C-alpha atoms as one frame of an Amber mdcrd trajectory, in Angstrom:
protein
  69.011 191.558  47.811  68.194 193.559  44.700  67.029 192.341  41.287  66.197
 195.642  39.616  68.699 195.198  36.781  67.192 191.832  35.842  63.737 193.406
  35.679  65.007 196.309  33.571  66.635 193.945  31.089  63.333 192.142  30.473
  61.154 195.188  29.816  61.771 195.270  26.018  60.919 191.574  25.680  57.486
 192.276  27.189  56.935 195.389  25.052  56.516 197.738  28.022  58.111 201.001
  29.100  57.834 200.203  32.795  56.872 197.531  35.303  54.729 198.419  38.307
  55.380 196.102  41.243  52.605 196.223  43.825  52.717 192.867  45.654  54.655
 192.228  48.856  56.575 189.249  47.353  57.328 191.257  44.206  58.545 194.194
  46.254  60.850 191.986  48.318  62.253 190.243  45.240  62.854 193.531  43.449
  64.435 195.662  46.179  64.910 193.347  49.169  62.487 195.348  51.288  59.179
 194.516  52.977  56.996 197.553  53.393  53.776 198.800  51.896  54.512 200.565
  48.668  54.566 200.675  44.897  57.662 200.228  42.759  58.000 201.644  39.242
  60.850 200.260  37.136  61.836 201.669  33.733  64.975 200.872  31.733  66.767
 203.861  33.294  64.869 204.811  36.453  63.586 202.992  39.529  61.206 204.675
  41.965  59.770 203.290  45.204  56.701 204.994  46.667  55.885 204.320  50.315
  54.496 206.104  53.366  56.117 207.627  56.416  55.983 204.397  58.444  58.585
 202.836  56.151  60.469 205.988  55.061  63.499 205.667  57.357  63.932 201.926
  56.855  63.528 202.198  53.075  66.139 204.950  52.813  68.589 202.784  54.761
  67.923 199.472  53.028  66.849 200.130  49.436  69.667 200.649  46.945  69.738
 201.968  43.367  66.215 203.312  43.667  64.718 206.736  44.364  62.479 206.828
  47.468  59.284 208.904  47.456  57.060 209.318  50.511  53.304 209.881  50.354
  51.361 212.374  52.411  49.567 211.293  55.599  46.579 210.160  53.510  48.811
 207.417  52.022  47.327 207.860  48.564  49.700 206.491  45.943  47.546 207.226
  42.915  48.558 210.898  42.385  52.230 209.948  42.675  51.899 207.065  40.207
  49.996 209.364  37.829  52.829 211.913  38.025  55.461 209.219  37.443  53.697
 208.038  34.293  53.761 211.588  32.923  57.284 212.494  34.053  58.850 209.273
  32.795  56.918 209.191  29.510  55.328 205.811  30.198  52.774 204.669  27.611
  52.693 200.929  28.430  53.137 199.698  31.993  53.172 196.074  33.134  51.263
 195.005  36.229  51.322 191.950  38.485  47.937 190.665  37.369  48.328 187.530
  39.496  48.164 189.660  42.651  46.124 192.718  41.682  42.404 192.625  42.376
  39.833 193.773  39.834  39.011 196.696  42.138  42.664 197.783  42.273  43.042
 197.483  38.506  40.020 199.720  37.937  41.402 202.309  40.341  44.739 202.428
  38.520  43.103 202.460  35.094  41.043 205.483  36.072  44.055 207.279  37.580
  46.880 206.844  35.047  47.128 207.898  31.417  48.786 204.774  30.006  47.975
 201.197  29.074  48.206 198.681  31.935  49.279 195.290  30.603  49.294 191.907
  32.403  52.956 190.990  32.909  52.867 188.624  35.866  55.232 186.253  34.105
  58.018 188.851  33.937  58.647 188.598  37.667  57.509 184.970  37.938  60.072
 183.840  35.360  62.853 185.630  37.220  61.761 184.343  40.609  61.598 180.771
  39.285  65.388 180.704  38.876  67.094 181.411  42.190  70.540 182.997  42.211
  73.416 182.050  44.481  72.417 184.407  47.302  68.829 183.179  47.280  69.892
 179.528  47.362  72.221 180.203  50.282  69.349 181.758  52.243  67.076 178.826
  51.376  69.750 176.397  52.565  69.934 178.263  55.875  66.147 178.186  56.150
  66.141 174.463  55.394  68.880 173.866  57.973  66.586 175.334  60.625  63.840
 172.839  59.762  66.332 169.974  59.852  67.447 170.987  63.332  63.855 171.462
  64.487  63.086 167.928  63.301  66.025 166.522  65.274  64.770 168.314  68.370
  61.181 167.146  67.996  62.329 163.516  67.890  63.743 163.968  71.397  60.511
 165.561  72.566  57.919 163.082  71.287  56.104 160.804  73.712  52.931 158.696
  73.318  49.946 160.628  74.633  50.968 163.980  73.169  48.421 165.608  70.908
  48.927 166.685  67.322  48.418 170.288  68.393  51.094 170.071  71.098  53.595
 168.761  68.579  52.698 171.452  66.028  53.192 174.140  68.677  56.561 172.700
  69.668  57.751 172.589  66.045  56.940 176.277  65.652  58.672 177.119  68.931
  61.770 175.146  67.923  62.080 176.879  64.541  61.734 180.348  66.068  64.295
 179.546  68.759  66.687 178.302  66.076  66.621 181.621  64.228  63.576 181.554
  61.963  61.901 184.927  61.451  58.508 183.241  61.305  56.866 180.053  60.072
  56.139 179.750  56.356  52.802 177.956  56.870  50.796 176.380  59.659  52.366
 172.970  60.357  50.492 169.852  59.334  50.776 167.310  62.144  48.553 164.239
  61.806  48.620 160.767  63.307  46.764 157.488  62.925  43.728 157.669  60.648
  44.185 161.447  60.364  47.340 160.699  58.375  45.198 159.963  55.318  44.390
 163.698  55.153  47.210 165.338  53.118  46.377 168.769  54.582  44.983 167.654
  57.914  44.708 170.226  60.706  46.393 169.379  64.017  43.859 168.659  66.717
  43.503 166.883  70.054  44.201 163.387  68.663  46.968 161.749  70.702  49.863
 159.818  69.205  49.761 156.139  70.070  52.020 153.145  69.669  51.646 151.333
  66.357  50.741 154.462  64.393  52.425 156.809  61.943  52.982 160.483  62.689
  53.365 162.846  59.719  54.858 166.315  60.242  54.926 168.868  57.404  56.466
 172.200  58.428  58.677 175.066  57.325  59.952 178.500  58.238  61.069 181.795
  56.739  64.653 182.960  57.196  65.606 186.407  55.863  62.685 186.327  53.465
  63.030 182.773  52.088  60.998 179.662  52.837  61.807 176.106  53.772  59.494
 173.104  53.620  59.894 169.496  54.690  57.818 166.478  55.662  58.781 163.405
  57.611  56.581 160.462  58.557  57.804 158.447  61.542  56.452 155.441  63.404
  55.400 155.571  67.040  56.263 152.084  68.208  56.579 149.114  65.902  54.756
 149.544  62.553  52.886 146.778  60.746  54.293 145.123  57.633  51.854 147.052
  55.440  52.914 150.314  57.037  56.542 149.457  56.275  55.640 148.572  52.678
  53.810 151.858  52.110  56.620 153.837  53.681  59.290 152.271  51.519  57.134
 152.655  48.407  56.863 156.395  49.062  60.596 156.639  49.698  61.361 154.788
  46.441  58.976 157.116  44.588  60.715 160.173  46.011  64.110 158.716  45.104
  62.909 158.168  41.519  61.539 161.709  41.313  64.776 163.218  42.601  66.775
 161.108  40.144  64.648 162.496  37.286  65.013 166.102  38.465  67.255 168.455
  36.535  67.016 171.711  34.638  65.369 171.369  31.234  62.963 168.567  32.125
  59.294 169.269  32.742  57.524 169.061  36.062  55.167 166.579  34.434  58.015
 164.164  33.679  59.376 164.412  37.234  55.931 163.672  38.625  55.587 160.718
  36.240  58.860 159.158  37.433  57.657 159.141  41.034  54.061 158.229  40.200
  55.194 155.189  38.201  56.732 153.643  41.339  53.540 154.081  43.332  51.386
 152.832  40.445  53.547 149.713  40.070  53.174 148.977  43.787  49.382 149.064
  43.427  48.793 152.290  45.333  48.327 154.659  42.384  44.806 155.769  43.331
  46.084 156.818  46.751  48.680 159.300  45.475  46.196 162.161  45.314  48.313
 165.284  44.738  51.216 166.460  42.611  54.798 165.461  43.267  55.934 168.976
  44.158  55.938 172.735  43.771  58.497 175.496  43.582  59.153 177.696  46.597
  61.221 180.719  47.496  59.901 184.034  48.795  56.520 182.297  48.937  55.792
 178.772  50.070  54.265 177.884  46.712  55.618 179.290  43.458  55.960 178.234
  39.812  56.813 175.998  38.040  55.066 172.957  39.487  55.947 169.272  39.348
  52.572 167.671  38.743  50.647 165.740  36.104  49.911 168.870  34.027  52.821
 171.321  34.177  54.929 171.041  31.020  57.165 174.014  31.831  60.870 173.064
  31.579  62.572 173.502  34.929  65.048 176.413  34.843  68.504 176.228  36.387
  68.140 177.351  39.984  64.513 176.315  40.427  63.922 175.153  44.014  61.280
 172.429  44.047  59.718 170.251  46.722  59.888 166.471  46.324  56.877 165.155
  48.232  55.073 162.053  46.968  52.614 160.404  49.314  50.208 157.514  49.792
  46.994 158.073  51.745  44.778 155.126  52.702  41.403 156.636  53.716  40.508
 156.137  57.361  43.685 154.136  58.022  46.992 155.981  57.670  49.135 158.004
  55.303  52.791 158.562  54.451  54.499 161.582  52.906  58.228 162.284  52.655
  59.375 165.714  51.474  62.737 167.223  50.625  63.559 170.433  48.754  65.956
 170.299  45.794  67.697 172.822  43.528  67.692 172.131  39.799  71.074 172.121
  38.042  72.064 171.308  34.473  73.279 167.857  35.530  70.732 166.899  38.158
  69.697 168.455  41.435  71.067 169.316  44.865  69.077 168.234  47.921  68.890
 171.018  50.525  67.209 168.745  53.088  69.565 166.650  55.197  67.310 164.909
  57.715  67.402 161.093  57.512  64.759 159.362  55.426  65.023 155.774  56.568
  61.988 154.817  58.649  62.435 156.251  62.138  60.736 154.436  65.031  60.365
 156.251  68.349
């Protein structure tokens, strides 16, 4: 995994001599390595500065990039200052979306060049996943699908939300995940009306919904999915809400393709829920991009008018949340293509009753 050439090709468009990559996600995207270091990319030279803890691994894994190791003090500033002078850098882009004000002031006082906000340089590249990235995301998503199948065999009335959340994490790790991509959301009954509810000691009971939102990281790339199932026979209203959410997701997926805005995708799904009379209970955006991080750009919500690029990987997760009663969310992850989208999530979406 190495995207240095893509970064180099964009430098002139941003009017900079070099890009300094200082974030962990940026580092991984650029050179396929997770350490603690600073990357400097010019049109002709790439340098990665790290410390002795990562020296051996970096020299084995990082390609097309010179590796420099700091002294025991792990102070990068003198090395970055020298690079600016040696490489003739007068304008250097920074990841302003990740850098703190304190860090910016330290770099400004240490280097003799202009530091320019260029967060979008990497963000625009990361928004469009290449073939290798999509393959890894499919493998990550496959793990969540299998974990969902396993949890269905495990569920029994009387289990707590926290027990189920723990089992989901265990299943994903046993199936090959490197780690989870976020703390699972597992909520049942009236807790289901909390879109980001925290699993607790509430027990699942017959006649209630159970919503599970979970994901993992496989070789650096995230998955994300949500399924709402019924424990025992649901009421007619519960069935109505479930099918309304499913129809909204279907409409959103049908509207999803490269070139359309996230706002228009959100509107397609939101229209279904509005028409069913539940509009005020769809309280979040339709979806977000994901990749190296669980939430990336562009978004699919009521405000984002960014056209979706080919290769964007976006969640499709409308929901209805009736305060103090129950909630439903169904989430897949899709890849934008010129002619539509490809759904990476393969778990069934018809209402499951256990």
